[in-house]
py3Dmol code that shows the C-alpha trace and the ligand (Angstrom):
import py3Dmol

protein = """\
ATOM      1  CA  MET A   1     129.706 127.174  45.437  1.00  0.00           C
ATOM      2  CA  PRO A   2     126.982 124.801  46.626  1.00  0.00           C
ATOM      3  CA  ASP A   3     123.505 126.243  46.065  1.00  0.00           C
ATOM      4  CA  THR A   4     122.146 124.876  49.372  1.00  0.00           C
ATOM      5  CA  THR A   5     122.731 126.885  52.515  1.00  0.00           C
ATOM      6  CA  PHE A   6     122.760 124.684  55.555  1.00  0.00           C
ATOM      7  CA  GLY A   7     121.338 125.537  58.915  1.00  0.00           C
ATOM      8  CA  GLN A   8     122.887 124.417  62.143  1.00  0.00           C
ATOM      9  CA  VAL A   9     121.921 121.434  64.260  1.00  0.00           C
ATOM     10  CA  TRP A  10     121.936 122.036  68.015  1.00  0.00           C
ATOM     11  CA  PHE A  11     122.123 119.153  70.448  1.00  0.00           C
ATOM     12  CA  VAL A  12     120.308 120.653  73.393  1.00  0.00           C
ATOM     13  CA  GLY A  13     120.157 119.224  76.894  1.00  0.00           C
ATOM     14  CA  ALA A  14     116.528 119.531  78.034  1.00  0.00           C
ATOM     15  CA  GLY A  15     117.396 118.822  81.660  1.00  0.00           C
ATOM     16  CA  PRO A  16     115.878 116.047  83.756  1.00  0.00           C
ATOM     17  CA  GLY A  17     112.209 116.644  82.953  1.00  0.00           C
ATOM     18  CA  ASP A  18     110.859 119.802  84.541  1.00  0.00           C
ATOM     19  CA  PRO A  19     110.574 122.174  81.535  1.00  0.00           C
ATOM     20  CA  ASP A  20     111.822 124.988  83.778  1.00  0.00           C
ATOM     21  CA  LEU A  21     115.176 123.232  84.101  1.00  0.00           C
ATOM     22  CA  ILE A  22     116.274 123.743  80.501  1.00  0.00           C
ATOM     23  CA  THR A  23     118.950 126.427  80.121  1.00  0.00           C
ATOM     24  CA  VAL A  24     118.025 129.881  78.827  1.00  0.00           C
ATOM     25  CA  LYS A  25     120.173 129.196  75.777  1.00  0.00           C
ATOM     26  CA  GLY A  26     118.388 125.893  75.137  1.00  0.00           C
ATOM     27  CA  ARG A  27     114.990 127.513  75.449  1.00  0.00           C
ATOM     28  CA  THR A  28     115.951 130.360  73.109  1.00  0.00           C
ATOM     29  CA  LEU A  29     117.005 127.817  70.489  1.00  0.00           C
ATOM     30  CA  LEU A  30     113.696 125.957  70.837  1.00  0.00           C
ATOM     31  CA  GLU A  31     111.823 129.251  70.432  1.00  0.00           C
ATOM     32  CA  ARG A  32     113.446 129.841  67.075  1.00  0.00           C
ATOM     33  CA  ALA A  33     113.667 126.233  65.865  1.00  0.00           C
ATOM     34  CA  GLY A  34     112.297 125.258  62.459  1.00  0.00           C
ATOM     35  CA  ALA A  35     112.412 121.588  63.428  1.00  0.00           C
ATOM     36  CA  ILE A  36     112.829 119.693  66.701  1.00  0.00           C
ATOM     37  CA  LEU A  37     113.641 116.013  67.097  1.00  0.00           C
ATOM     38  CA  PHE A  38     113.080 115.048  70.701  1.00  0.00           C
ATOM     39  CA  ALA A  39     114.156 111.973  72.608  1.00  0.00           C
ATOM     40  CA  GLY A  40     111.486 110.221  74.584  1.00  0.00           C
ATOM     41  CA  SER A  41     108.591 111.115  76.794  1.00  0.00           C
ATOM     42  CA  LEU A  42     110.666 112.949  79.383  1.00  0.00           C
ATOM     43  CA  VAL A  43     111.351 115.962  77.184  1.00  0.00           C
ATOM     44  CA  ASP A  44     108.256 116.392  75.037  1.00  0.00           C
ATOM     45  CA  GLN A  45     106.842 119.008  77.396  1.00  0.00           C
ATOM     46  CA  ALA A  46     109.789 121.341  76.857  1.00  0.00           C
ATOM     47  CA  ALA A  47     109.602 120.831  73.095  1.00  0.00           C
ATOM     48  CA  THR A  48     105.924 121.558  72.838  1.00  0.00           C
ATOM     49  CA  ARG A  49     105.912 124.364  75.373  1.00  0.00           C
ATOM     50  CA  TYR A  50     108.660 126.454  73.790  1.00  0.00           C
ATOM     51  CA  ALA A  51     108.472 125.614  70.067  1.00  0.00           C
ATOM     52  CA  PRO A  52     107.115 128.346  67.751  1.00  0.00           C
ATOM     53  CA  ALA A  53     103.911 127.850  65.768  1.00  0.00           C
ATOM     54  CA  GLY A  54     104.585 125.889  62.598  1.00  0.00           C
ATOM     55  CA  CYS A  55     107.678 124.178  63.983  1.00  0.00           C
ATOM     56  CA  GLU A  56     108.035 120.571  62.911  1.00  0.00           C
ATOM     57  CA  ILE A  57     108.206 118.426  66.060  1.00  0.00           C
ATOM     58  CA  ARG A  58     109.060 114.736  65.897  1.00  0.00           C
ATOM     59  CA  ASP A  59     109.513 112.064  68.580  1.00  0.00           C
ATOM     60  CA  SER A  60     112.549 109.922  67.823  1.00  0.00           C
ATOM     61  CA  LYS A  61     111.489 106.906  69.850  1.00  0.00           C
ATOM     62  CA  ASP A  62     110.646 104.713  66.845  1.00  0.00           C
ATOM     63  CA  MET A  63     113.662 105.866  64.758  1.00  0.00           C
ATOM     64  CA  THR A  64     117.034 104.209  64.232  1.00  0.00           C
ATOM     65  CA  LEU A  65     120.167 106.302  64.639  1.00  0.00           C
ATOM     66  CA  ASP A  66     120.546 106.487  60.853  1.00  0.00           C
ATOM     67  CA  ALA A  67     116.954 107.631  60.453  1.00  0.00           C
ATOM     68  CA  MET A  68     117.556 110.344  63.058  1.00  0.00           C
ATOM     69  CA  THR A  69     120.663 111.703  61.396  1.00  0.00           C
ATOM     70  CA  ASP A  70     118.967 111.592  57.978  1.00  0.00           C
ATOM     71  CA  TRP A  71     116.055 113.553  59.464  1.00  0.00           C
ATOM     72  CA  LEU A  72     118.379 116.166  60.983  1.00  0.00           C
ATOM     73  CA  ILE A  73     120.398 116.516  57.772  1.00  0.00           C
ATOM     74  CA  GLU A  74     117.282 116.949  55.683  1.00  0.00           C
ATOM     75  CA  ARG A  75     115.807 119.562  58.059  1.00  0.00           C
ATOM     76  CA  ALA A  76     119.093 121.458  58.235  1.00  0.00           C
ATOM     77  CA  ALA A  77     118.827 122.019  54.486  1.00  0.00           C
ATOM     78  CA  ARG A  78     115.513 123.818  55.046  1.00  0.00           C
ATOM     79  CA  HIS A  79     115.765 125.495  58.452  1.00  0.00           C
ATOM     80  CA  GLU A  80     118.345 127.778  59.986  1.00  0.00           C
ATOM     81  CA  THR A  81     117.919 126.226  63.443  1.00  0.00           C
ATOM     82  CA  VAL A  82     117.317 122.529  63.991  1.00  0.00           C
ATOM     83  CA  VAL A  83     117.260 121.123  67.524  1.00  0.00           C
ATOM     84  CA  ARG A  84     117.936 117.623  68.713  1.00  0.00           C
ATOM     85  CA  LEU A  85     116.490 117.736  72.250  1.00  0.00           C
ATOM     86  CA  GLN A  86     117.794 115.164  74.705  1.00  0.00           C
ATOM     87  CA  THR A  87     117.191 114.375  78.353  1.00  0.00           C
ATOM     88  CA  GLY A  88     119.612 115.698  80.919  1.00  0.00           C
ATOM     89  CA  ASP A  89     122.957 116.456  79.334  1.00  0.00           C
ATOM     90  CA  PRO A  90     123.516 115.317  75.727  1.00  0.00           C
ATOM     91  CA  GLY A  91     126.999 114.059  76.521  1.00  0.00           C
ATOM     92  CA  LEU A  92     125.840 111.408  78.995  1.00  0.00           C
ATOM     93  CA  TYR A  93     124.497 108.214  77.427  1.00  0.00           C
ATOM     94  CA  GLY A  94     123.133 110.325  74.594  1.00  0.00           C
ATOM     95  CA  ALA A  95     124.710 108.775  71.442  1.00  0.00           C
ATOM     96  CA  LEU A  96     126.020 112.267  70.739  1.00  0.00           C
ATOM     97  CA  ILE A  97     129.090 111.404  68.706  1.00  0.00           C
ATOM     98  CA  GLU A  98     127.261 108.703  66.746  1.00  0.00           C
ATOM     99  CA  MET A  99     124.945 111.490  65.567  1.00  0.00           C
ATOM    100  CA  THR A 100     127.462 114.279  65.036  1.00  0.00           C
ATOM    101  CA  ARG A 101     129.797 112.306  62.790  1.00  0.00           C
ATOM    102  CA  PRO A 102     127.299 111.910  59.910  1.00  0.00           C
ATOM    103  CA  LEU A 103     126.458 115.629  60.228  1.00  0.00           C
ATOM    104  CA  THR A 104     130.113 116.561  59.919  1.00  0.00           C
ATOM    105  CA  ALA A 105     130.444 114.198  56.950  1.00  0.00           C
ATOM    106  CA  ALA A 106     127.469 115.966  55.317  1.00  0.00           C
ATOM    107  CA  GLY A 107     129.065 119.385  55.948  1.00  0.00           C
ATOM    108  CA  ILE A 108     126.435 120.494  58.457  1.00  0.00           C
ATOM    109  CA  PRO A 109     127.588 122.598  61.399  1.00  0.00           C
ATOM    110  CA  TRP A 110     126.512 121.451  64.845  1.00  0.00           C
ATOM    111  CA  ALA A 111     126.987 122.485  68.455  1.00  0.00           C
ATOM    112  CA  VAL A 112     126.042 121.242  71.909  1.00  0.00           C
ATOM    113  CA  VAL A 113     124.158 123.046  74.693  1.00  0.00           C
ATOM    114  CA  PRO A 114     124.699 121.289  78.022  1.00  0.00           C
ATOM    115  CA  GLY A 115     121.856 120.346  80.326  1.00  0.00           C
ATOM    116  CA  VAL A 116     121.175 119.566  83.976  1.00  0.00           C
ATOM    117  CA  SER A 117     121.830 115.870  84.291  1.00  0.00           C
ATOM    118  CA  SER A 118     119.483 113.589  86.203  1.00  0.00           C
ATOM    119  CA  ALA A 119     122.170 112.781  88.780  1.00  0.00           C
ATOM    120  CA  MET A 120     122.190 116.430  89.859  1.00  0.00           C
ATOM    121  CA  ALA A 121     118.395 116.605  89.745  1.00  0.00           C
ATOM    122  CA  ALA A 122     118.037 113.451  91.860  1.00  0.00           C
ATOM    123  CA  MET A 123     120.341 114.789  94.556  1.00  0.00           C
ATOM    124  CA  ALA A 124     118.620 118.171  94.486  1.00  0.00           C
ATOM    125  CA  ALA A 125     115.210 116.510  94.846  1.00  0.00           C
ATOM    126  CA  ALA A 126     116.354 114.659  97.936  1.00  0.00           C
ATOM    127  CA  GLY A 127     118.169 117.642  99.448  1.00  0.00           C
ATOM    128  CA  GLU A 128     121.441 115.719  99.295  1.00  0.00           C
ATOM    129  CA  THR A 129     124.954 116.739  98.304  1.00  0.00           C
ATOM    130  CA  LEU A 130     127.263 115.006  95.832  1.00  0.00           C
ATOM    131  CA  THR A 131     130.400 115.988  97.730  1.00  0.00           C
ATOM    132  CA  LEU A 132     131.127 116.724 101.358  1.00  0.00           C
ATOM    133  CA  PRO A 133     134.402 117.908 102.920  1.00  0.00           C
ATOM    134  CA  GLU A 134     136.426 115.097 104.465  1.00  0.00           C
ATOM    135  CA  VAL A 135     133.795 112.554 103.396  1.00  0.00           C
ATOM    136  CA  THR A 136     134.099 112.412  99.626  1.00  0.00           C
ATOM    137  CA  GLN A 137     135.293 114.882  97.021  1.00  0.00           C
ATOM    138  CA  THR A 138     134.665 112.691  94.017  1.00  0.00           C
ATOM    139  CA  VAL A 139     131.603 111.722  91.997  1.00  0.00           C
ATOM    140  CA  ILE A 140     131.479 108.777  89.628  1.00  0.00           C
ATOM    141  CA  LEU A 141     128.778 108.810  86.951  1.00  0.00           C
ATOM    142  CA  THR A 142     128.341 105.271  85.716  1.00  0.00           C
ATOM    143  CA  ARG A 143     126.001 102.385  84.919  1.00  0.00           C
ATOM    144  CA  VAL A 144     126.093  98.622  85.094  1.00  0.00           C
ATOM    145  CA  ALA A 145     126.424  96.495  81.984  1.00  0.00           C
ATOM    146  CA  GLY A 146     123.173  95.874  80.180  1.00  0.00           C
ATOM    147  CA  ARG A 147     123.221  95.384  76.440  1.00  0.00           C
ATOM    148  CA  THR A 148     126.150  97.828  76.424  1.00  0.00           C
ATOM    149  CA  PRO A 149     129.157  96.101  78.003  1.00  0.00           C
ATOM    150  CA  MET A 150     131.377  97.972  80.449  1.00  0.00           C
ATOM    151  CA  PRO A 151     134.927  98.656  79.215  1.00  0.00           C
ATOM    152  CA  PRO A 152     137.742  96.893  81.111  1.00  0.00           C
ATOM    153  CA  GLY A 153     138.426  98.330  84.569  1.00  0.00           C
ATOM    154  CA  GLU A 154     135.000  99.977  84.833  1.00  0.00           C
ATOM    155  CA  ASP A 155     132.903  97.306  86.470  1.00  0.00           C
ATOM    156  CA  LEU A 156     130.930  98.734  89.361  1.00  0.00           C
ATOM    157  CA  ALA A 157     132.722  96.730  92.058  1.00  0.00           C
ATOM    158  CA  ALA A 158     136.066  98.250  90.964  1.00  0.00           C
ATOM    159  CA  LEU A 159     134.615 101.776  90.920  1.00  0.00           C
ATOM    160  CA  ALA A 160     132.812 101.266  94.245  1.00  0.00           C
ATOM    161  CA  ALA A 161     136.106 100.353  95.907  1.00  0.00           C
ATOM    162  CA  HIS A 162     136.894 104.110  95.906  1.00  0.00           C
ATOM    163  CA  ARG A 163     134.014 104.740  98.352  1.00  0.00           C
ATOM    164  CA  THR A 164     133.033 107.938  96.545  1.00  0.00           C
ATOM    165  CA  THR A 165     129.596 109.113  95.457  1.00  0.00           C
ATOM    166  CA  LEU A 166     128.256 106.782  92.770  1.00  0.00           C
ATOM    167  CA  CYS A 167     125.456 107.975  90.497  1.00  0.00           C
ATOM    168  CA  ILE A 168     124.239 104.974  88.580  1.00  0.00           C
ATOM    169  CA  TYR A 169     122.257 105.560  85.379  1.00  0.00           C
ATOM    170  CA  LEU A 170     120.258 103.101  83.277  1.00  0.00           C
ATOM    171  CA  SER A 171     120.367 100.401  85.930  1.00  0.00           C
ATOM    172  CA  ILE A 172     117.138 100.391  87.909  1.00  0.00           C
ATOM    173  CA  THR A 173     116.083  97.012  86.467  1.00  0.00           C
ATOM    174  CA  LEU A 174     119.539  95.711  87.396  1.00  0.00           C
ATOM    175  CA  LEU A 175     119.474  96.803  91.029  1.00  0.00           C
ATOM    176  CA  HIS A 176     120.513  93.285  92.089  1.00  0.00           C
ATOM    177  CA  LYS A 177     123.738  93.761  90.088  1.00  0.00           C
ATOM    178  CA  VAL A 178     124.333  97.104  91.800  1.00  0.00           C
ATOM    179  CA  GLN A 179     123.859  95.483  95.214  1.00  0.00           C
ATOM    180  CA  ALA A 180     126.200  92.614  94.336  1.00  0.00           C
ATOM    181  CA  ALA A 181     128.900  95.016  93.157  1.00  0.00           C
ATOM    182  CA  LEU A 182     128.722  97.182  96.272  1.00  0.00           C
ATOM    183  CA  ARG A 183     128.893  94.081  98.490  1.00  0.00           C
ATOM    184  CA  GLU A 184     131.887  92.813  96.526  1.00  0.00           C
ATOM    185  CA  ALA A 185     133.559  96.182  97.132  1.00  0.00           C
ATOM    186  CA  GLY A 186     132.949  95.845 100.866  1.00  0.00           C
ATOM    187  CA  TRP A 187     130.125  98.378 101.383  1.00  0.00           C
ATOM    188  CA  PRO A 188     128.249  97.492 104.579  1.00  0.00           C
ATOM    189  CA  GLU A 189     124.620  96.342 104.506  1.00  0.00           C
ATOM    190  CA  ASP A 190     123.534  99.550 106.243  1.00  0.00           C
ATOM    191  CA  ALA A 191     125.248 101.815 103.668  1.00  0.00           C
ATOM    192  CA  PRO A 192     122.667 104.470 102.729  1.00  0.00           C
ATOM    193  CA  MET A 193     121.240 104.431  99.220  1.00  0.00           C
ATOM    194  CA  LEU A 194     118.881 106.674  97.329  1.00  0.00           C
ATOM    195  CA  VAL A 195     116.681 106.071  94.304  1.00  0.00           C
ATOM    196  CA  VAL A 196     114.833 108.920  92.619  1.00  0.00           C
ATOM    197  CA  GLN A 197     112.355 108.270  89.847  1.00  0.00           C
ATOM    198  CA  LYS A 198     111.413 111.094  87.481  1.00  0.00           C
ATOM    199  CA  ALA A 199     113.529 113.582  89.384  1.00  0.00           C
ATOM    200  CA  SER A 200     112.234 117.159  88.959  1.00  0.00           C
ATOM    201  CA  TRP A 201     108.893 116.074  87.443  1.00  0.00           C
ATOM    202  CA  PRO A 202     106.234 118.005  89.337  1.00  0.00           C
ATOM    203  CA  GLY A 203     103.788 115.569  90.910  1.00  0.00           C
ATOM    204  CA  GLU A 204     105.522 112.478  89.515  1.00  0.00           C
ATOM    205  CA  GLU A 205     108.814 112.383  91.357  1.00  0.00           C
ATOM    206  CA  LYS A 206     109.352 109.452  93.740  1.00  0.00           C
ATOM    207  CA  ILE A 207     112.140 109.463  96.312  1.00  0.00           C
ATOM    208  CA  VAL A 208     113.129 106.208  97.994  1.00  0.00           C
ATOM    209  CA  ARG A 209     115.688 106.170 100.781  1.00  0.00           C
ATOM    210  CA  GLY A 210     117.071 102.866 101.967  1.00  0.00           C
ATOM    211  CA  THR A 211     120.197 100.875 102.559  1.00  0.00           C
ATOM    212  CA  LEU A 212     122.227  98.434 100.547  1.00  0.00           C
ATOM    213  CA  ALA A 213     120.232  95.669 102.258  1.00  0.00           C
ATOM    214  CA  ASP A 214     116.707  96.901 101.539  1.00  0.00           C
ATOM    215  CA  ILE A 215     116.798  99.322  98.588  1.00  0.00           C
ATOM    216  CA  LYS A 216     115.638  96.732  96.048  1.00  0.00           C
ATOM    217  CA  ARG A 217     112.676  95.666  98.146  1.00  0.00           C
ATOM    218  CA  LEU A 218     111.695  99.301  98.765  1.00  0.00           C
ATOM    219  CA  CYS A 219     111.861 100.124  95.038  1.00  0.00           C
ATOM    220  CA  GLN A 220     109.760  97.092  94.191  1.00  0.00           C
ATOM    221  CA  ALA A 221     107.178  98.157  96.774  1.00  0.00           C
ATOM    222  CA  GLU A 222     107.048 101.566  95.057  1.00  0.00           C
ATOM    223  CA  LYS A 223     106.869  99.866  91.619  1.00  0.00           C
ATOM    224  CA  ILE A 224     109.902 101.749  90.342  1.00  0.00           C
ATOM    225  CA  ALA A 225     111.173 100.027  87.211  1.00  0.00           C
ATOM    226  CA  SER A 226     112.238 102.853  84.878  1.00  0.00           C
ATOM    227  CA  GLN A 227     113.465 106.462  84.660  1.00  0.00           C
ATOM    228  CA  ALA A 228     115.269 106.256  87.970  1.00  0.00           C
ATOM    229  CA  MET A 229     118.646 107.333  89.313  1.00  0.00           C
ATOM    230  CA  ILE A 230     120.427 105.137  91.841  1.00  0.00           C
ATOM    231  CA  VAL A 231     122.827 106.859  94.225  1.00  0.00           C
ATOM    232  CA  ALA A 232     125.172 105.221  96.701  1.00  0.00           C
ATOM    233  CA  SER A 233     127.204 107.724  98.649  1.00  0.00           C
ATOM    234  CA  PRO A 234     128.811 108.222 102.046  1.00  0.00           C
ATOM    235  CA  THR A 235     127.281 111.736 101.979  1.00  0.00           C
ATOM    236  CA  LEU A 236     123.658 110.530 102.059  1.00  0.00           C
ATOM    237  CA  GLY A 237     121.761 111.651 105.124  1.00  0.00           C
ATOM    238  CA  ALA A 238     124.394 114.217 106.125  1.00  0.00           C
ATOM    239  CA  ALA A 239     121.721 116.857 106.739  1.00  0.00           C
ATOM    240  CA  ASP A 240     120.765 114.890 109.869  1.00  0.00           C
ATOM    241  CA  TRP A 241     124.190 113.888 111.165  1.00  0.00           C
ATOM    242  CA  PRO A 242     124.890 115.153 114.681  1.00  0.00           C
ATOM    243  CA  GLU A 243     128.398 116.307 113.730  1.00  0.00           C
ATOM    244  CA  LEU A 244     129.639 117.648 110.432  1.00  0.00           C
ATOM    245  CA  ALA A 245     133.209 118.487 109.471  1.00  0.00           C
ATOM    246  CA  ARG A 246     133.203 122.154 108.424  1.00  0.00           C
ATOM    247  CA  SER A 247     134.031 122.892 104.825  1.00  0.00           C
ATOM    248  CA  LYS A 248     137.541 124.312 104.559  1.00  0.00           C
ATOM    249  CA  LEU A 249     136.169 126.844 102.082  1.00  0.00           C
ATOM    250  CA  TYR A 250     134.152 128.579 104.811  1.00  0.00           C
ATOM    251  CA  ASP A 251     136.639 128.056 107.606  1.00  0.00           C
ATOM    252  CA  PRO A 252     137.656 131.541 108.838  1.00  0.00           C
ATOM    253  CA  THR A 253     141.317 130.489 108.880  1.00  0.00           C
ATOM    254  CA  PHE A 254     141.247 129.543 105.221  1.00  0.00           C
ATOM    255  CA  ALA A 255     142.090 132.381 102.823  1.00  0.00           C
ATOM    256  CA  HIS A 256     141.278 132.059  99.189  1.00  0.00           C
ATOM    257  CA  ARG A 257     141.134 134.208  96.090  1.00  0.00           C
ATOM    258  CA  PHE A 258     138.011 136.135  97.123  1.00  0.00           C
ATOM    259  CA  ARG A 259     138.430 136.442 100.847  1.00  0.00           C
ATOM    260  CA  LYS A 260     141.297 137.186 103.199  1.00  0.00           C
ATOM    261  CA  ALA A 261     141.670 134.978 106.250  1.00  0.00           C
ATOM    262  CA  THR A 262     140.182 136.725 109.271  1.00  0.00           C
ATOM    263  CA  LEU A 263     142.144 134.730 111.826  1.00  0.00           C
ATOM    264  CA  ASP A 264     145.758 133.689 111.883  1.00  0.00           C
ATOM    265  CA  PRO A 265     145.639 129.899 112.359  1.00  0.00           C
ATOM    266  CA  THR A 266     148.977 129.953 114.201  1.00  0.00           C
ATOM    267  CA  GLU A 267     147.708 132.376 116.860  1.00  0.00           C
ATOM    268  CA  PRO A 268     146.011 131.037 119.985  1.00  0.00           C
ATOM    269  CA  ILE A 269     142.364 132.076 120.115  1.00  0.00           C
TER     270      ILE A 269
END
"""
ligand_1 = """\
26
LIG
N 121.496 112.249 79.324
C 120.696 111.866 80.461
C 120.820 110.387 80.742
C 120.204 109.529 79.676
S 120.278 107.817 80.061
C 121.112 112.692 81.690
O 122.110 113.407 81.623
O 120.429 112.615 82.726
C 118.716 107.560 80.816
C 118.865 107.329 82.301
O 118.985 108.583 82.951
C 117.683 106.657 82.974
O 117.810 105.257 82.911
C 117.807 107.139 84.391
O 118.799 106.410 85.084
C 118.342 108.543 84.183
N 117.283 109.585 84.189
C 116.925 110.398 83.178
N 116.001 111.282 83.569
C 115.765 111.027 84.878
C 114.947 111.615 85.874
N 114.165 112.669 85.599
N 114.985 111.086 87.117
C 115.778 110.055 87.423
N 116.591 109.463 86.525
C 116.585 109.931 85.270
"""
view = py3Dmol.view(width=600, height=400)
view.addModel(protein, "pdb")
view.setStyle({"model": 0}, {"cartoon": {"style": "trace"}})
view.addModel(ligand_1, "xyz")
view.setStyle({"model": 1}, {"stick": {}})
view.zoomTo()
view.show()
């Protein structure tokens, strides 16, 4: 029997920035954490607000991946609950598996608590919807190639050809590439686009609405160069459209599991 009892490492999604947008489960884990390793400036508020007195809190921004996993492994030998706190959802551009594999190899149990991703927070901030009946029923979460190349078949022009909602992470400094890809896919110059910086951050959020033609210029005018979500979607602006196709879910002729149809669609009204 090994004489060390290991704690568990929790990869917790902190949400997009507003400390109130962490899940109850995530907050409860922070409240009982012996050590917290947080990722970047966007989540330090949640860490410091909910951590108990005496909790070891460390920013990972100057650490390599190996240094982070070593830190987590070492803390798990001393504390029952160790939290790796990440922005949004840990499974999106979060190097989750790169960190869990060394933990597994060291025999340390780990688990993931999902978080509100910044794509959802950006759309919520702007009062926009990701899907709309008869307009688009699909959302693509993606990025353009930076230092990380895109796998074959995933370049933005190919994805944009579907004309679905595109939520584009990690790409605000590459907005020209986003524009080029949408043009290549045939999106018109007046296609609506949305950029939200620091979505959900009280007092710091910036919302820029524009079109494929002018979104870059508008973002430059607002000095937005980091921490921003780019959205291109045929749903944008729907709150102000004169006509809207009614969702089938609320159509009185449409019965589903929870509600019987109130009208027979075959009967004349
Ligand atoms: N796991 C995170 C994404 C991490 S990658 C999530 O699920 O949201 C970092 C990118 O996320 C940034 O480049 C930006 O595109 C986006 N992002 C993170 N927080 C944001 C916020 N509050 N507002 C807008 N975009 C944000």
